[in-house]
VEXDREN-2710 file (C-alpha; in Angstrom, 1 decimal):
% VEXDREN-2710
k/r/px/py/pz
1/MET/5.6/5.8/15.3
2/LYS/2.4/7.5/15.9
3/LEU/-0.5/6.0/13.6
4/PHE/-2.8/9.2/14.8
5/GLU/-0.2/11.5/13.3
6/ILE/0.6/9.9/10.3
7/LEU/-3.2/9.7/9.4
8/ASN/-4.1/13.2/10.4
9/THR/-1.0/15.2/9.0
10/ASN/-2.2/17.2/6.1
11/VAL/0.2/19.7/3.4
12/ASP/-0.7/21.8/0.6
13/VAL/1.1/20.5/-2.2
14/VAL/2.5/22.3/-5.2
15/TRP/2.0/19.6/-8.0
16/ASN/4.5/20.2/-11.1
17/SER/4.3/17.7/-14.1
18/ASP/6.8/17.2/-17.5
19/GLY/5.3/14.3/-19.3
20/HIS/4.9/11.4/-17.3
21/MET/7.0/12.8/-14.2
22/HIS/4.8/14.4/-11.0
23/ARG/6.6/16.6/-8.3
24/GLY/4.9/17.8/-5.5
25/SER/6.9/19.8/-3.2
26/PHE/5.6/21.2/0.6
27/LYS/7.4/22.2/3.8
28/LEU/6.5/21.0/7.3
29/ASP/7.6/23.0/10.3
30/SER/11.4/23.8/9.4
31/ASP/13.0/24.9/6.1
32/ASP/13.1/21.7/4.8
33/VAL/11.8/21.0/1.2
34/TYR/10.2/17.7/0.9
35/THR/8.8/16.5/-2.6
36/ILE/6.7/13.6/-3.6
37/GLN/7.8/12.1/-6.9
38/LEU/5.5/10.1/-9.1
39/ASP/6.9/8.6/-12.1
40/GLU/4.6/7.1/-14.6
41/TYR/5.4/4.0/-17.0
42/GLU/3.3/2.3/-19.6
43/VAL/4.6/-1.6/-19.1
44/LEU/2.5/-4.3/-20.0
45/ASP/-0.3/-2.5/-21.0
46/LYS/-0.7/-1.3/-17.8
47/THR/0.2/1.9/-16.0
48/LEU/2.8/1.9/-13.3
49/VAL/3.6/4.6/-11.3
50/ASP/6.8/4.6/-9.2
51/PHE/6.5/6.4/-5.9
52/GLY/8.9/8.2/-3.7
53/PHE/10.0/11.1/-1.6
54/THR/13.3/13.5/-0.8
55/LYS/14.0/15.9/1.7
56/ASN/15.8/18.4/0.3
57/GLY/16.6/16.4/-3.1
58/ASP/17.9/13.5/-1.1
59/ILE/16.5/10.1/-0.6
60/THR/17.8/9.6/2.8
61/ALA/15.4/12.1/4.4
62/VAL/16.9/11.5/7.8
63/ASN/17.9/13.5/10.5
64/SER/15.2/16.0/10.2
65/LYS/13.4/18.1/13.1
66/VAL/10.2/17.0/12.2
67/SER/8.7/13.5/13.4
68/SER/8.9/10.7/10.9
69/ALA/5.2/10.2/11.4
70/LYS/4.3/13.9/10.3
71/ILE/6.7/13.5/7.2
72/ILE/5.1/10.1/6.2
73/GLY/1.7/11.4/6.9
74/ALA/2.3/14.5/5.0
75/VAL/3.6/12.2/1.9
76/LEU/0.8/10.1/2.0
77/ASN/-1.9/12.4/2.3
78/GLY/-0.3/14.4/-0.5
79/ALA/0.2/12.0/-2.8
80/LEU/-2.9/10.3/-2.6
81/PRO/-5.3/12.7/-4.4
82/LYS/-2.5/13.1/-7.1
83/ILE/-2.4/9.1/-7.4
84/THR/-6.2/9.0/-7.7
85/SER/-6.1/11.6/-10.5
86/LEU/-3.3/9.5/-12.4
87/ASN/-5.3/6.4/-11.8
88/PRO/-2.5/3.9/-12.3
89/ASP/-3.3/-0.1/-12.2
90/VAL/0.1/-0.6/-10.2
91/ILE/2.1/1.6/-7.9
92/MET/5.7/0.8/-7.0
93/ILE/6.9/1.4/-3.5
94/ALA/11.1/1.4/-3.7
95/VAL/13.5/1.2/-0.6
96/MET/17.2/1.9/-2.5
97/LYS/19.9/-0.1/-0.8
98/SER/21.9/3.1/-1.0
99/SER/19.1/5.2/1.4
100/GLY/19.9/3.2/4.8
101/MET/17.7/1.9/7.4
102/VAL/16.4/-0.5/4.7
103/ASP/14.7/-3.1/7.3
104/SER/12.7/-0.3/9.1
105/ARG/11.7/1.4/5.6
106/LYS/10.2/-1.8/4.4
107/SER/8.4/-2.2/7.8
108/LEU/7.2/1.0/7.6
109/TYR/6.3/1.1/4.1
110/SER/4.4/-2.4/4.6
111/THR/2.4/-0.7/7.0
112/VAL/1.6/2.2/4.9
113/VAL/0.5/-0.2/2.0
114/THR/-1.7/-1.7/4.3
115/TRP/-3.5/2.0/5.0
116/PHE/-3.4/2.8/1.4
117/LYS/-5.1/-0.1/0.1
118/LYS/-7.8/0.6/3.2
119/ARG/-8.2/4.2/1.4
120/SER/-8.1/3.4/-2.4
121/ALA/-8.8/0.8/-5.1
122/PHE/-6.0/-0.7/-4.7
123/ASN/-6.2/-4.2/-2.6
124/ALA/-3.5/-6.4/-3.7
125/GLU/0.2/-6.3/-3.0
126/THR/3.3/-8.2/-3.9
127/ASP/6.2/-9.3/-1.0
128/TRP/9.1/-7.4/-1.3
129/VAL/11.3/-8.0/-4.3
130/GLU/14.8/-7.3/-3.9
131/ASN/17.4/-6.5/-7.3
132/ASP/21.0/-5.0/-7.1
133/HIS/19.6/-1.7/-6.6
134/GLY/16.6/-2.0/-4.1
135/PHE/13.6/-3.6/-2.6
136/PHE/10.4/-3.1/-4.1
137/LYS/6.8/-3.3/-3.3
138/LEU/4.2/-3.5/-5.6
139/VAL/0.5/-2.5/-4.9
140/SER/-2.2/-3.0/-7.5
141/LYS/-6.2/-3.4/-8.4
142/VAL/-5.5/-7.0/-9.3
143/LYS/-3.3/-9.8/-8.4
144/LEU/0.1/-9.6/-10.7
145/THR/1.7/-12.5/-12.2
146/ASP/5.3/-13.6/-11.6
147/LEU/6.3/-12.2/-15.0
148/GLU/4.3/-8.8/-14.7
149/ILE/6.2/-8.5/-11.3
150/GLU/9.8/-9.1/-12.6
151/THR/8.7/-6.9/-15.8
152/PHE/7.8/-4.0/-13.4
153/VAL/10.7/-4.1/-11.1
154/SER/13.1/-4.4/-14.3
155/GLN/11.7/-1.0/-15.8
156/VAL/13.1/1.2/-13.0
157/LYS/16.4/1.9/-12.8
158/LYS/17.6/4.1/-9.7
END
């Protein structure tokens, strides 16, 4: 994966919000439509944003004509301004077991979290937490307790 390509891929995202669900859509160098998904939850007096994306409505987002580095860069650079405006306390990144390539996604998102922390007010992260549906990493402005981690992960049913 090319770090330069991730850091320098920017897109115009069209955002639509319905209550606490925010969807940002964009296209890259193909007819595929990518959608950034940010869902807000109020949990334990904190705002949690569940962060994800799809390609043509599918979470697997593989077999694209566009490089994975470019897709990840577009998603991250497209999501960061919206996440900043929402100002959550915690961001949850999920790797669903049904999405395939779980280990490579976890590795990629761990790298992304490191990059994200350098460009934001978020400076704490959890290890990957597993439940029946997938693996979850929480990124926050302050270190989370074990109870907070368990509660946040249990809130999101995919």
